Steps between C-alpha positions, in 0.01 A plus 500: 500500500493468873762288671310304773680260720305257705635293785522472876650768717772425752260548788256245356782248456621556856147447639473167316841391635396589855173308465684191374745526790219512751333198347828308503555589868160345581538190286856388595425416868192304394711298258756418774218376723370275222845348456519418868160335488614286204817399691296404806270292281804314366608432862159355580507290184844361591371406851197323349716321239741385772210371703376301200850366440534397867176303484606334177839407653329368808272284290800346325749464787292517823715783636523876457783659306723806514516736201796326330325165512181650354692658218646163407188288544225736378683766294376769734616844382441834671447837347799727426575722797339272756678293757343199675575297812336177608523355848373142545430261785348152512142623488506827306690783346521882484562682173607866503551702182647853491566768241734769633445727205147590613543864603185549714288276718518124534804321357444138602230231537493172691296181523517235766359150454484223760596493865622823645301732269507834684416749230126423510304257299701192390595549130384863475752748353572791732671819394577690825 
């Protein structure tokens, strides 16, 4: 009776490990970019939600509100990791949202509504 042993050689296993390593080296940077895109999308969503909350607040109180007032009156919440600032005047407001954990590219977005809009079209979200 012949003793036959079948299996993979060490060289074959090393080649498979190297190929998996190369594929991982290609995929990991793409994954990081996708995470940054998702975080930027959450920043844009927070700006749009803040804009909607401002208009609802104005409808009720005939004045624009800062973030703390919006939280109380409209239950406005922002996404984890984002920070928001709202500057108001008698005839408009500026909302700026930022996520400092975005590693590449744009980290903040802004919208201006009313008098003094300098970022472009009134009410259009800009991400510089």
